[in-house]
C-alpha positions as CSV (number, residue, x, y, z in Angstrom):
1,M,83.8,106.7,102.8
2,K,85.2,110.2,103.6
3,I,89.0,110.1,103.9
4,L,91.0,113.1,105.0
5,V,94.7,113.3,104.0
6,D,97.4,115.8,104.8
7,E,97.9,117.9,101.7
8,N,101.7,117.4,102.2
9,M,101.5,113.6,101.7
10,P,102.5,112.9,98.1
11,Y,100.4,110.4,96.2
12,A,97.9,110.0,99.0
13,D,95.0,110.9,96.7
14,A,96.0,108.2,94.2
15,L,96.6,105.7,96.9
16,F,93.3,106.1,98.8
17,Q,90.9,107.2,96.0
18,R,89.8,103.7,95.3
19,L,88.5,103.5,98.9
20,G,86.3,106.6,98.9
21,D,86.1,110.3,98.7
22,V,89.6,111.7,99.4
23,Q,89.9,115.3,100.7
24,A,93.3,117.0,101.1
25,V,93.4,119.3,104.1
26,P,96.2,121.3,105.8
27,G,98.0,119.0,108.3
28,R,98.8,121.8,110.7
29,P,96.3,122.6,111.9
30,I,93.6,120.4,110.6
31,P,90.3,122.3,110.1
32,L,87.9,121.1,112.6
33,D,84.9,121.4,110.2
34,A,86.7,119.0,107.8
35,L,86.7,116.3,110.5
36,A,82.9,116.2,110.7
37,G,81.8,113.0,109.1
38,A,85.3,111.7,108.3
39,D,85.7,108.0,108.3
40,A,89.5,108.0,108.1
41,L,92.3,110.5,108.8
42,M,95.8,110.1,107.3
43,V,98.4,112.5,108.6
44,R,102.1,112.8,109.1
45,S,103.8,112.3,112.4
46,V,104.1,116.1,113.0
47,T,100.3,116.3,113.3
48,K,99.1,115.8,116.9
49,V,96.0,113.6,116.9
50,N,94.4,113.5,120.4
51,E,91.1,113.6,122.2
52,A,90.8,117.3,121.8
53,L,91.2,117.2,118.0
54,L,88.7,114.4,117.6
55,Q,86.1,115.5,120.1
56,G,82.7,115.9,118.5
57,T,83.6,114.3,115.2
């Protein structure tokens, strides 16, 4: 499982690593190429997640 986490979320890697491959990415803006093939996205409330962001992922 590919899990993307905001690089500004402390301990996210340790929390989610048992579930799959954790990749830290910038939360603002999230690189669109990183979203390809992602199974989960963990972001902070400042990150806007909408249809435009997820289109084609």
